[in-house]
N, C-alpha and C positions, 0 to 999 in steps of 0.2 A: 653645359660642357659635354662634349661628345665622348671623351674618354676619361672619366673621373679616376679610374684606377691608375692611369699613367701619372697623374699629378700626385696621388698618394704614394706611389712607388718612388717617384723623384724626391718627394719630401723625406721619406724614410731613408733613402739612400744618402741624401745630404746630411741627415742626422747621424747616420752610422759611419760616415767616412772618417771622422776624427778618432773614435775608438779603434777602428780598423787600422788606421795609420799608426797609432801608438802601439797596437799589438804587433803589427808587422815590423816596425823599426826596432822595438825593444820589448820582446815577449814578457820579460819579468815585470814590466811596468803596465801590464794590462789594467785598464780602469775597472773599478768595482761600482756597481754590480755588473757581472759579466754573464754571458750566456754559457751555461754549463750543459753539456750533453750527458747522456746516461753513463758514460765512462768517466765522468769528471773531466779533468784536464788531460787525461791520457787516451789511449786507444785500446780497443778490445780486438785482439787478433782472433780471426776465425779460420778454421781449416776443416773442411768437410763437416763432420758432426761434432766438432770440438770448439770451445771458446777458451781463450787464455785471458785471464783477468789479473792485472797487477794490483797488489795491495800492500800496505805497510801494517805489520802486526807487532804486538807487544807481548812479551812472555815474561813470566816470573818463575823463579825456581820454587817448586812446592816445598813448604816448610817440612823439614824432617825426611824428605825423600830426594832422590837424585833424578828428578824428571821435571821438565818444563811444562808450565800451565799457560795456555793461551788466555790472555786477559781481554775482556770486552772493553774496547776503547771508550765507549760512551760512559761506562761506569768508572773505569780507571782514571780517565782524564777529567772527569767532572770537576769544575764547571767549564773546562775548555771544550768547545764543540769538537767532536771527533774528526770532522772534515778538515780541521786546521792542523791535525797531527802529521800527515804525510809531508807537507812542505816544511814544517818545523823539524821533522826527523831528517830530512834531506839537508837542510841548511845547517842546523846546530848539532846534529848527532853524527855527522860524517857519512851519511848514506849517499851523498852526492859527490861526484868526483871533482867538482869545481870548489874553489876556495869560498869560504863563507863571506857573504856580503858583496861578491863580485859577479857581474853578469855582462856578457858580450851582447851588443846590439847587432843587427844585421848590417849596419854600416861600419862595423869594426871598432866602435867606441866601447870603452869599459865603464860601466856604472857601478858605483859602490854605495852601500847604505850608510857607511861612516860610523856604525855602531861598534863599540868594543865590548866584549864580554868581561865583566869584572870578576875577581875571585869570590867576592861576596855573593854575586848572582849564581855562580856555580855551586857554592856551598848551600845556598837556600834551595836551589833546584834539587840537589841531592837529598836534602832533608825532606822535601815535599814528595819526591819519588819513594823514599824509604817509608814514609807514613802511608802512602797509597798502597805500596806492596804489603805492608803489615795488615792494612784493612782488607786486602784481598786474600789473606791467608798464605802469603808467600814469604820466603826468606827476604830480608830487607837489604842484603848485601849485593845482589846481582840483578841486573835488568838486561833483557835481551830485546833488541829491536831489529826486525828483519824486513826486507822487501821480498815478497813472495810472488810467484806466478802460479795461480791456481787454475787448473784445467777442469772445465766442466763439460759434460756431454749435453749437447743441445736438446736432444729428444726428451730427456727426463730431468735435466738440471742436476744430475748426480755429479759429485766431485770425483774426478778420476785421479788426479795427481797434484802434488804441491812441490814446486821447485824453489829452493832458496837462492835468490839472485844476489843478495847482499845481506850479510849477517854481522851485527855488531854486539859485543858484550861489554857492559859497563859495570865497573865496581863502584859502589856508592858509599865508600868509606870516607 
């Protein structure tokens, strides 16, 4: 074969056309496993010597004090992998502007997941969060979930600023 790389490229392209079509037509239906870039599913904005990185953070109110403590997602959410939390927070905690369970495709169709959140599920989730907050040394009545934009300096990776883009406070009673 004169050009073996051409046949490999054609085979790989044929293999990837189906996931690309699904991702293009309905982004929420992207097949797993997916190719994730260093910024995850988002983008990192750059300007001169600065990087803006979006992240979802969890805060608990320090027990006996009037200040918020940032919780480490991998410890607080265990056994839930921390990379699952941003989509869960957007969908079920109101950080996303769209309605839970609905997504628009590029062709204008609306897809729904058809799941309803029951009162027992909410009660169990609140109890689980209260137990996790107590284990973290925080007051078990309040939970704060934020979407933040953290600005870093490129040269030395120092954190310059944190801007809160979306901030939700939950009472867990």
